[in-house]
Rosetta silent file (secondary structure, phi, psi, omega in degrees, C-alpha in Angstrom):
SEQUENCE: XXXXXXXXXXXXXXXXXXXXXXXXXXXXXXXXXXXXXXXXXXXXXXXXXXXXXXXXXXXXXXXXXXXXXX
SCORE:     score description
SCORE:     0.000 S_00000001
   1 L     0.000  138.004  175.979  -42.361   25.943 -166.943 S_00000001
   2 L  -116.278  126.893  177.166  -39.502   27.867 -165.394 S_00000001
   3 L  -123.576  158.004  178.576  -37.646   26.326 -162.500 S_00000001
   4 L   164.275 -173.923 -177.762  -34.730   27.574 -160.489 S_00000001
   5 L   -95.662   71.210 -179.582  -33.478   28.930 -157.216 S_00000001
   6 L  -148.636  168.480  175.773  -35.777   31.931 -156.974 S_00000001
   7 E  -133.635  159.755  178.898  -39.072   32.864 -155.400 S_00000001
   8 E  -127.308  140.308  175.900  -42.076   34.861 -156.480 S_00000001
   9 E  -136.139  123.812   -0.866  -44.358   37.008 -154.431 S_00000001
  10 L   -68.661  164.700 -175.403  -47.277   36.682 -154.630 S_00000001
  11 L   -56.718  -26.657 -179.840  -47.032   32.954 -155.362 S_00000001
  12 L   -94.240   18.164  178.819  -49.091   33.246 -158.542 S_00000001
  13 H   -59.015  -31.395  179.028  -46.827   35.959 -159.971 S_00000001
  14 H   -58.595  -36.989  178.028  -45.661   33.489 -162.613 S_00000001
  15 H   -66.780  -38.402  177.459  -49.161   33.535 -164.106 S_00000001
  16 H   -66.096  -40.304  178.724  -49.098   37.338 -164.220 S_00000001
  17 H   -61.886  -45.613  179.407  -45.684   37.269 -165.900 S_00000001
  18 H   -58.754  -43.460  178.996  -46.969   34.867 -168.557 S_00000001
  19 H   -59.836  -37.808 -177.383  -49.928   37.169 -169.248 S_00000001
  20 H   -74.311  -30.466 -175.885  -47.549   40.112 -169.714 S_00000001
  21 H  -103.444  -10.350  179.729  -45.137   38.371 -172.095 S_00000001
  22 L   -60.432  131.771  179.071  -47.563   36.142 -173.997 S_00000001
  23 L    94.570  -11.927  176.497  -47.644   37.142 -177.634 S_00000001
  24 L   -76.139  147.449  176.912  -44.237   38.829 -177.632 S_00000001
  25 L   -83.256  161.898 -177.593  -41.768   37.656 -180.250 S_00000001
  26 L   -58.257  -24.521 -178.818  -38.376   36.235 -179.264 S_00000001
  27 L   -96.266   13.543  177.977  -36.707   39.518 -180.260 S_00000001
  28 L  -106.481   37.492 -178.661  -38.947   41.670 -178.047 S_00000001
  29 H   -57.166  -46.360 -177.239  -36.936   41.007 -174.906 S_00000001
  30 H   -61.983  -35.541  176.102  -36.672   44.682 -173.918 S_00000001
  31 H   -64.670  -38.158  178.149  -40.456   45.035 -174.056 S_00000001
  32 H   -66.192  -44.381  179.207  -40.755   42.047 -171.739 S_00000001
  33 H   -59.041  -46.405 -179.795  -38.238   43.480 -169.278 S_00000001
  34 H   -60.199  -45.030 -178.918  -40.133   46.765 -169.213 S_00000001
  35 H   -63.918  -40.837 -177.673  -43.472   45.006 -168.683 S_00000001
  36 H   -75.742  -35.508  174.577  -42.194   42.818 -165.860 S_00000001
  37 H   -61.267  -40.810  177.194  -40.397   45.692 -164.132 S_00000001
  38 H   -62.150  -43.753 -179.997  -43.673   47.593 -164.214 S_00000001
  39 H   -60.811  -49.167 -175.478  -45.475   44.574 -162.772 S_00000001
  40 H   -79.991    1.528  173.606  -43.064   44.031 -159.888 S_00000001
  41 L   -79.916  -10.689  177.135  -43.099   47.719 -159.020 S_00000001
  42 L   -70.252  144.480  176.238  -46.502   47.083 -157.432 S_00000001
  43 L   -56.729  132.100  177.923  -46.455   46.747 -153.630 S_00000001
  44 L    86.758   -2.236  179.685  -46.040   43.105 -152.612 S_00000001
  45 L  -105.333  127.675  176.891  -44.781   41.962 -156.017 S_00000001
  46 E  -163.258  154.389  170.086  -41.215   40.724 -156.342 S_00000001
  47 E  -104.390  120.871 -174.675  -38.888   38.163 -157.827 S_00000001
  48 E  -101.519  124.584  176.967  -36.701   36.900 -154.991 S_00000001
  49 L    89.508    6.153  178.170  -33.201   35.645 -155.768 S_00000001
  50 L  -157.292  149.994  173.605  -33.106   36.742 -159.414 S_00000001
  51 L   -82.994  167.752  175.828  -33.268   39.924 -161.436 S_00000001
  52 H   -57.240  -43.389 -179.344  -35.939   40.468 -164.048 S_00000001
  53 H   -63.131  -44.793  179.293  -33.274   39.857 -166.685 S_00000001
  54 H   -62.212  -31.787  179.386  -32.089   36.594 -165.097 S_00000001
  55 H   -74.022  -39.490 -173.393  -35.686   35.426 -165.011 S_00000001
  56 H   -88.947  -28.394 -176.215  -36.484   36.345 -168.623 S_00000001
  57 H   -54.296  -48.220 -179.652  -33.271   35.526 -170.509 S_00000001
  58 H   -61.388  -34.933  179.389  -33.836   31.731 -170.508 S_00000001
  59 H   -63.873  -48.064 -176.756  -37.408   32.206 -171.747 S_00000001
  60 H   -74.418  -30.273  174.346  -36.351   34.394 -174.647 S_00000001
  61 H   -66.410  -41.422  178.311  -33.338   32.243 -175.527 S_00000001
  62 H   -64.627  -41.210  178.554  -35.606   29.196 -175.700 S_00000001
  63 H   -63.615  -41.686  178.895  -38.101   31.106 -177.861 S_00000001
  64 H   -64.025  -43.411  179.557  -35.320   32.233 -180.208 S_00000001
  65 H   -62.617  -43.681  179.592  -33.957   28.696 -180.492 S_00000001
  66 H   -63.553  -38.851 -179.628  -37.433   27.326 -181.215 S_00000001
  67 H   -64.604  -42.782 -176.925  -38.013   30.001 -183.850 S_00000001
  68 H   -79.351  -13.790  179.983  -34.758   29.242 -185.675 S_00000001
  69 L  -101.707   18.666  179.629  -35.267   25.461 -185.494 S_00000001
  70 L   -62.219    0.000    0.000  -38.645   25.441 -187.273 S_00000001
């Protein structure tokens, strides 16, 4: 779960984001950024109050930490 002071449009955009980044490794951040930028380039899709990078950095930092703490 990602929480914060941001909004998503459409409201279920978080599910679409998960589909796009699921299966990526913690060091494939740039691929995730590219995929999410492509997604939010669609009409009506946007992350409000955060950049793609601000949205994804915590996810990939957590994944990296989990990977190194196995």
